[in-house]
Steps between C-alpha positions, in 0.01 A plus 500: 500500500156564645471617856369235748162673525466506120586130484224434752247690287615330179455159657160579649357661186696326222184436298319817593244571769171312494227764524188364668144633489558641848815676378299659220246631752782654703644661186178652368531824696866565415446439127232769505747743659750464213281713276457508121698614195827487693845368418533245782781281633392185683782386729517131591226423251551120510321332209294812435148435631464841666712663228243387244224676696700821523570477125128516418508876562869588492829450322692259724852363534601250765812373672532162670788322671409144396577407135227233477238748614624751241454240225141439612428873503646549153281219366205718603636777278629710788813716488695350791873510569711296738600745770482600864378809678847583634618555140203578276593462130332822382620862466425784741156667491336229285174407674183677610431232760668203664303201633707338778279228643598254774872538425635746757481239779735274300782759485758579766618836363170689487668838451692387192184358343299818560779721369498302174123537470538874563759514220282339231184695588422822319457817710173465694493132401309271734605188687236244599661274759337213687624272777357273769396702803702374798246652739174394337210379715557134408863507608427688821261219598750230402775656714259540792452122502869421455515436125729646236354776287394391153759703309779386736448137402639550150875442494521718187385803702806677637349833607171597658289814483216675668348827381746723684813313394404488133419870496834580669694313232311675221551845651874453553544393138341799332133406494194685623224263614170592334284232652497185712256219433457136589354179368344205680381471859570152638362342816702188596320194629811272489866606461496408130139591422309825493181651370594788269252780438561755225193718552675631812779662291328838485363484855801411717833686520785362291692420820260209566487355148714213372675683216636854510474708183677836481490743212795740500626770266857572393567825683795684348479770766556234765764326288716210603660508844 
């Protein structure tokens, strides 16, 4: 039987995640960080829109919790299995890189998920992880005026991260952080509306941007704690 949190995710994303034009703008920077000519695992790939972009320059496999989304991804010719990050259906030391985008906030046992990613990465393999930034500029303004932060409004989000917390989890699970980036700078003008500027991504610190992006390396010297 699925855990209650998994049941929540299955219900919310039973037909896959609808990826908007704004979502694609947010994702542009992280896709570039995946690299080229890599053997890549895309975790929580939904119906495969971002997976397809990664596959333009890489060999890609995906895992996805929702069976309907897996069917849609396979119709696009993608190699996608039904699976979850807590039990990745691939052998040890398989992948050069793992793309783990907007999934970590949906999982209660963060350590278990990161240990599994560590297991399937090759030595010096890279993890590209993204998550909503709980302390971005937009959400700081919303809280100041008594509103819930944007990422806290989603009932499917069960854990929240800022730059320091995400880095701590990566370090304690055998990863060395190589770089921290961000995507999207939003200025709210109503609780549910904001002006999002992407040209600010390379100007402002990641701690102020809407989406955190961390690139980390499997560090066998550090190992699993």
